[in-house]
C-alpha angles and dihedrals in degrees: 000000000000115000108218118191109197092180094066112115117238119207111217117195113236093239092060094070091046090059096052096083122082115258134208091241119040100025131089099052098142095038092056092045089053090053088055102046105010096110092051092047092052090051089055091050091050090055093053102043099062092051094071088217109114104157132050093355138136097286093056090046092052093046091050091052092047095046092048090053091046090051095048090244134125095229144024125188119198114230133186095249143353091254092055090045089060092044097048092045090055091046089053089051089057096249111162148139113335093024126114126219118198119215141149125283098228103056132107110284093246090074090064095036089062089063091045092051087059091052090251128127120247113225115202130212134188125255142250107263094224105042098025086228141123116290120213094214092057091045092055091057090058098049114116136165087273096056112115106162146008124218113201112193118212090216121207090351099302113121122235117245092261107178096071089044094052091048089052091048091050091050092053098032095243134153119242118208116184116218095210097166091122096039115060105161097005118139138218114201088336096312122112125243108259092053100061102079134032088276139349135214122213129189122217094195105154097254095053123108084266111020135176127230089259129347125340143138144177140210122216126197142149093208112108095205093049089050093057094043093049092049090051094047096048091054108047097284099293137128092177119038114265093011106103107189096175138011102275139169140250098236111130127146105240129235096250094053091045092052093048092045089053088064091051093047090061089057099040101097091048091048092050090051089054089053089051090053091052089049090051090055091052091045093054100040098042098041094108097045124100089251120113102231126209114284118219114205117219091247094054136090099197118209097187105225079172136007099227120192128179118226122212093249143004090249091053091051090054093047093046093048090051091045091053091047090052087055091051093253121132115225124171143193114229110207113357096172123049114236094240088054093056119106090244089068104031089112089067089069101227121160129205087245087068088067108039095167098037094046092049093048094046090063093046108035114120120182119205125212108287131166135120095258094050106118121235091238089056091052089050091050090050092051091046090054090053090048088051091051089055093042090244098119 
């Protein structure tokens, strides 16, 4: 039973409320995208609706095949959300009570929740100071006899350095599940995310590089056994209808979402290239500011789910966020509280001192407007506002 205390006080930073209102620059992502592909999406919907087949039908099957091919994987299995994709993948890997799952401290909380849903314990590690990502050397220090899996998170669209991690996993006989929810279409040494671990989980939350019109997710793998287990688990534990071999879930991606996502998949590489052009504008214009700009390792093809900068101090982040808001520009802070510092995991006893890089970055990360329909003049205006803040205009 979960003990929920509704009397507990929550401290909300003052900049949070300032960022709740829509802004001239940084808002309207999905509306603009709809203007671009809406007609094509509606045509896809019109093909599905007359069929009367809205779950586990031909449009999902086709999308799964196309996404698997796109992700350099043998298989893809549509799931109801990215969170459930992580959960079901871990269940298929046999993760359960008494096991430990190592992941990074600065991810979205769903990464850790997936382990908790299995009855396992998430174990958190600090981050690489350049890429903000999981570091194999730090992971190795946390491996115990209870460790069952590792979840590298391709944060903000930059891939984790996977080769050392896979070597480590092989040495200790561990599963590796990519959390690729920020990294649709990203590449590591020429290979797509989704093909780098034993399996990968993607979110299709609407704001992602490729988002659904609602919730959705997918798991990719090239492991035949994992494929069958995941299919069973996503559809109430059955391989044959009415024969429920295990306790499973009702977590399928539906036909309508699959058909609409198929439209987006055809646009994804182009959209990611647009994001990269926006990032190049920020890189050039902000190079002489005090901000730490995103680093791109030589092995990575970054797809910029977010353009994450690091400010010199927490106070400066607050002031800069409020300055941008006053200029009708939407900045953000993703994620301002480390997962092990959240109330959900306070019983694990972590301290900010356990994560010197992650804790410092969490108080200073500032994400600039970034999506594929952001115009170049809007990126320029955002950079100009930051230059003005620093008296560099």
